C-alpha positions as CSV (number, residue, x, y, z in Angstrom):
1,M,-33.3,-25.0,-22.4
2,T,-33.7,-22.2,-19.7
3,T,-30.7,-23.4,-17.8
4,K,-28.4,-23.7,-20.7
5,N,-29.4,-19.9,-21.8
6,I,-28.4,-18.9,-18.4
7,Y,-25.1,-20.6,-18.5
8,K,-24.6,-18.8,-22.0
9,I,-25.2,-15.7,-20.4
10,A,-23.2,-16.7,-17.3
11,Y,-20.0,-17.4,-19.4
12,Y,-20.3,-14.6,-21.7
13,T,-20.2,-12.5,-18.2
14,Y,-16.6,-14.4,-17.4
15,R,-15.5,-13.6,-20.9
16,E,-15.9,-9.7,-20.2
17,A,-14.4,-10.3,-17.1
18,L,-11.3,-11.9,-18.6
19,S,-11.3,-9.2,-21.4
20,R,-11.1,-6.2,-19.2
21,K,-8.6,-8.3,-16.7
22,I,-10.8,-8.4,-13.7
23,F,-10.3,-11.9,-13.3
24,L,-6.7,-11.8,-13.6
25,T,-6.6,-9.0,-11.8
26,F,-8.3,-10.3,-8.8
27,F,-6.3,-13.7,-9.2
28,G,-2.8,-11.7,-9.5
29,I,-4.0,-10.0,-5.7
30,S,-4.9,-13.1,-4.5
31,T,-1.5,-14.7,-6.2
32,F,0.5,-12.2,-4.5
33,V,-0.9,-12.5,-1.0
34,L,-0.4,-15.8,-0.7
35,V,3.1,-15.6,-1.9
36,V,3.9,-13.2,0.6
37,F,2.3,-15.6,3.4
38,G,4.1,-18.2,2.1
39,L,7.2,-16.6,2.5
40,I,6.8,-15.2,5.8
41,F,5.7,-19.0,6.9
42,L,9.0,-20.1,5.2
43,F,11.3,-18.1,6.5
44,S,9.8,-17.1,10.1
45,G,9.9,-20.0,13.0
46,I,7.1,-20.5,15.5
47,E,8.8,-18.2,17.7
48,D,9.6,-15.1,15.5
49,L,5.2,-15.3,14.9
50,I,4.6,-15.8,18.6
51,S,6.9,-12.3,19.2
52,F,5.0,-11.0,15.9
53,T,1.3,-11.4,17.4
54,Q,2.0,-10.4,20.9
55,V,0.7,-13.4,22.2
56,E,1.0,-14.0,25.8
57,A,3.2,-17.1,27.0
58,G,1.4,-19.9,28.6
59,E,0.9,-23.9,27.2
60,R,2.6,-24.0,24.0
61,I,-0.6,-26.0,22.3
62,D,-2.8,-23.0,23.3
63,L,-0.1,-20.6,22.3
64,I,-0.7,-21.7,18.8
65,E,-4.0,-21.7,18.7
66,K,-4.0,-18.2,19.7
67,I,-1.5,-17.2,16.8
68,V,-3.7,-19.3,14.5
69,D,-6.6,-17.9,15.6
70,V,-5.1,-14.3,14.9
71,L,-3.6,-15.0,11.9
72,K,-7.0,-16.1,10.6
73,F,-8.9,-12.9,12.2
74,S,-6.2,-10.9,10.3
75,I,-6.8,-12.5,7.3
76,A,-10.6,-12.4,7.1
77,A,-11.5,-9.2,8.0
78,P,-9.5,-7.0,5.5
79,L,-10.1,-9.9,3.2
80,Y,-14.2,-9.3,4.2
81,G,-13.4,-5.3,3.4
82,V,-11.3,-4.7,0.7
83,G,-12.4,-7.9,-1.3
84,L,-15.9,-6.6,-1.6
85,F,-14.5,-3.1,-2.2
86,L,-12.6,-4.6,-5.4
87,A,-15.7,-6.9,-6.3
88,I,-18.2,-3.8,-5.8
89,F,-15.8,-2.0,-8.2
90,A,-15.2,-4.6,-11.1
91,A,-19.3,-5.5,-11.0
92,S,-20.8,-2.4,-11.3
93,S,-20.1,-1.7,-15.2
94,F,-21.7,-5.4,-16.2
95,I,-25.1,-3.6,-16.4
96,P,-24.3,-0.7,-17.9
97,N,-22.1,-2.2,-20.3
98,M,-24.6,-4.6,-21.4
99,L,-27.3,-1.9,-22.0
100,E,-25.3,0.1,-24.1
101,K,-26.9,0.5,-27.8
102,G,-25.5,-1.8,-30.0
103,S,-24.8,-4.5,-27.5
104,I,-28.4,-4.9,-26.0
105,D,-29.5,-5.1,-29.9
106,V,-27.7,-7.9,-30.4
107,L,-28.6,-9.9,-27.0
108,L,-32.3,-9.3,-27.2
109,S,-32.0,-10.9,-30.4
110,K,-31.2,-13.7,-29.7
111,P,-34.2,-16.5,-28.4
112,I,-32.9,-15.9,-24.6
113,S,-36.0,-14.2,-22.3
114,R,-35.4,-11.7,-20.5
115,N,-35.0,-12.9,-16.9
116,Q,-32.4,-15.3,-18.2
117,V,-30.4,-12.5,-19.0
118,I,-30.5,-11.3,-15.4
119,W,-29.9,-14.5,-13.9
120,G,-27.1,-14.9,-16.0
121,K,-25.6,-11.8,-15.3
122,F,-26.2,-12.3,-11.5
123,L,-24.6,-15.6,-11.7
124,G,-21.6,-14.9,-13.8
125,G,-20.6,-11.9,-11.6
126,L,-21.2,-14.4,-8.9
127,Y,-19.2,-17.1,-10.6
128,I,-16.5,-14.5,-11.1
129,V,-15.9,-13.4,-7.0
130,L,-16.4,-17.4,-6.0
131,V,-13.7,-18.3,-7.6
132,N,-11.1,-16.0,-6.5
133,I,-12.5,-16.2,-2.5
134,A,-11.9,-19.7,-2.8
135,Y,-8.8,-19.7,-4.1
136,L,-7.3,-16.8,-1.2
137,V,-9.4,-18.7,1.8
138,I,-7.9,-22.4,0.5
139,G,-4.7,-21.3,-0.1
140,I,-4.1,-19.5,3.1
141,W,-6.2,-22.3,4.8
142,F,-3.6,-24.8,3.4
143,L,-0.3,-22.7,4.4
144,I,-1.7,-22.4,7.8
145,G,-2.6,-26.2,8.1
146,L,1.4,-27.1,6.6
147,K,3.2,-24.7,9.3
148,F,1.0,-24.8,12.6
149,G,-0.5,-28.3,11.4
150,N,-4.0,-27.0,12.2
151,W,-6.7,-28.0,10.1
152,D,-9.9,-26.5,10.8
153,P,-12.7,-26.3,8.4
154,S,-14.0,-23.1,10.0
155,F,-12.0,-20.7,8.2
156,L,-13.2,-22.1,4.9
157,M,-16.5,-20.7,6.0
158,V,-15.4,-17.2,5.0
159,I,-15.9,-18.5,1.3
160,P,-19.8,-18.7,1.8
161,T,-19.7,-15.4,3.8
162,V,-18.3,-12.9,1.7
163,T,-19.6,-14.6,-1.7
164,F,-23.5,-14.2,-0.2
165,T,-22.2,-10.6,1.0
166,F,-21.3,-9.8,-2.5
167,A,-24.5,-11.5,-3.6
168,V,-26.6,-9.1,-1.9
169,L,-24.8,-5.9,-2.9
170,Y,-24.4,-7.4,-6.8
171,S,-28.3,-7.7,-7.0
172,L,-28.6,-3.9,-5.8
173,I,-26.0,-3.2,-8.5
174,I,-28.3,-5.3,-11.0
175,L,-30.8,-3.1,-10.2
176,V,-29.5,0.2,-10.1
177,G,-27.9,-0.3,-13.4
178,I,-31.1,-1.4,-15.1
179,L,-32.3,2.0,-13.7
180,T,-29.9,4.3,-14.5
181,Q,-27.6,2.5,-16.6
182,S,-25.1,4.4,-14.2
183,S,-21.9,2.1,-13.0
184,I,-21.0,4.8,-11.0
185,L,-24.3,5.4,-8.9
186,A,-24.6,2.0,-8.7
187,M,-21.1,1.6,-7.3
188,M,-21.1,4.3,-5.1
189,L,-24.7,3.4,-3.5
190,S,-23.4,-0.1,-3.1
191,Y,-20.0,1.5,-1.1
192,L,-22.6,3.9,0.7
193,I,-24.4,1.2,2.3
194,F,-21.4,-1.4,2.5
195,M,-19.2,1.1,4.6
196,I,-21.8,4.0,5.7
197,F,-25.5,2.8,6.2
198,S,-24.9,-0.5,7.7
199,P,-22.2,0.2,9.9
200,V,-24.1,3.3,11.3
201,L,-27.4,1.3,11.4
202,L,-26.0,-1.3,13.8
203,G,-25.9,1.4,16.3
204,R,-29.0,2.9,15.7
205,E,-30.2,2.7,19.3
206,E,-27.5,4.2,20.7
207,I,-28.1,7.0,18.3
208,A,-32.1,7.2,19.2
209,I,-31.2,7.5,22.7
210,L,-29.2,10.6,21.9
211,I,-31.3,12.0,19.6
212,D,-34.4,11.3,21.4
213,N,-37.2,11.3,19.0
214,K,-39.7,8.8,18.2
215,F,-39.9,9.5,14.5
216,V,-35.8,9.3,13.9
217,E,-36.2,5.5,16.2
218,Y,-39.0,4.1,13.8
219,L,-37.2,6.1,10.7
220,L,-33.7,4.1,11.9
221,D,-35.3,0.6,12.3
222,A,-37.1,0.6,9.3
223,L,-33.7,1.5,7.5
224,Y,-32.1,-0.8,9.4
225,Y,-34.3,-3.8,8.5
226,L,-34.5,-2.7,4.8
227,T,-31.0,-2.3,4.3
228,P,-28.4,-5.5,4.0
229,K,-26.4,-6.0,7.2
230,T,-23.2,-6.1,6.1
231,A,-22.1,-4.8,9.2
232,E,-23.3,-7.7,11.3
233,L,-22.2,-10.1,8.4
234,A,-18.8,-8.6,8.9
235,S,-18.6,-9.9,12.3
236,I,-20.1,-13.1,11.4
237,T,-17.5,-13.9,9.1
238,T,-14.6,-12.9,11.5
239,D,-16.1,-15.0,14.2
240,M,-16.5,-18.0,12.1
241,A,-12.9,-17.6,10.7
242,T,-12.1,-18.1,14.2
243,G,-14.4,-21.2,15.1
244,D,-16.9,-19.3,16.7
245,F,-20.5,-20.5,14.8
246,S,-22.7,-18.6,17.6
247,F,-24.4,-15.9,15.9
248,D,-27.4,-14.6,14.6
249,Y,-29.3,-15.9,11.6
250,M,-31.4,-12.4,11.2
251,P,-28.8,-10.5,9.1
252,F,-28.6,-13.6,6.5
253,I,-32.7,-13.9,6.1
254,T,-33.2,-9.6,5.9
255,S,-30.2,-9.9,3.6
256,A,-31.2,-12.5,1.5
257,A,-34.5,-10.9,1.6
258,F,-33.3,-7.5,0.1
259,M,-31.6,-10.1,-2.5
260,I,-34.5,-11.5,-3.8
261,L,-36.4,-8.2,-3.9
262,S,-33.8,-6.4,-5.8
263,L,-33.6,-9.4,-8.5
264,G,-37.0,-9.7,-8.3
265,L,-37.5,-6.1,-9.1
266,S,-34.6,-5.9,-11.7
267,I,-36.3,-8.8,-13.8
268,F,-39.7,-7.0,-13.7
269,I,-38.1,-3.7,-14.9
270,F,-36.0,-5.1,-17.5
271,S,-38.9,-7.5,-18.8
272,K,-41.1,-3.8,-19.4
273,K,-38.4,-1.5,-20.5
274,D,-38.0,-0.9,-24.5
275,Y,-34.5,-0.9,-25.7
């Protein structure tokens, strides 16, 4: 029964995304990107792509592998940045819309526990992003395989890393949405961590040396370990896309801890609030 209730909320979240054209917009953008790459590969020869990527001459097999790596990096990097930017924008209103007078009354009148509501909303939003990311990444991987004969599955690892990063940020969106019922605040705070805090905190050691203040050093370290590691996860995503699996597990562990804490707080606060 518990699983069925969570599934229902996840399904309603998916239907909400469909009604607001969120899912279709993502699907349309992904399809457009696939069509563009398909046309480029169809009408461009290997030599044209060698010239386009500006790879130095060498053995032909090594040269093709270098071209493929350049292409994979060129796809994975913007997919991580632009994909997550759009996903945050789309998901930021799920919780505030649910908490609107009338919507929340109907929802809570049903035999569904509040923790099931949160898990359903979380999994529903995650499903929307996962399907679209998988569609685009598998499509690009298939086109690269057809064009270059390179079927290295490492590029497919972009799917779990981008989805995981979204899951971490989405947990924050849910928490802020419950606390404030503001989609704008949830969205802006997520963007702040994603685009500013995490990249800046990645260089915290250099900043501490420049400022030369122990309090600032401890503060930066605390913020670094308490907030999601989206900058490190971006580097890991591009590395894995090109077949480099030598990475640090710490960003995953600390980011996962942040996600679990955010979801736990969301469930606790939501269960105590009177609507």
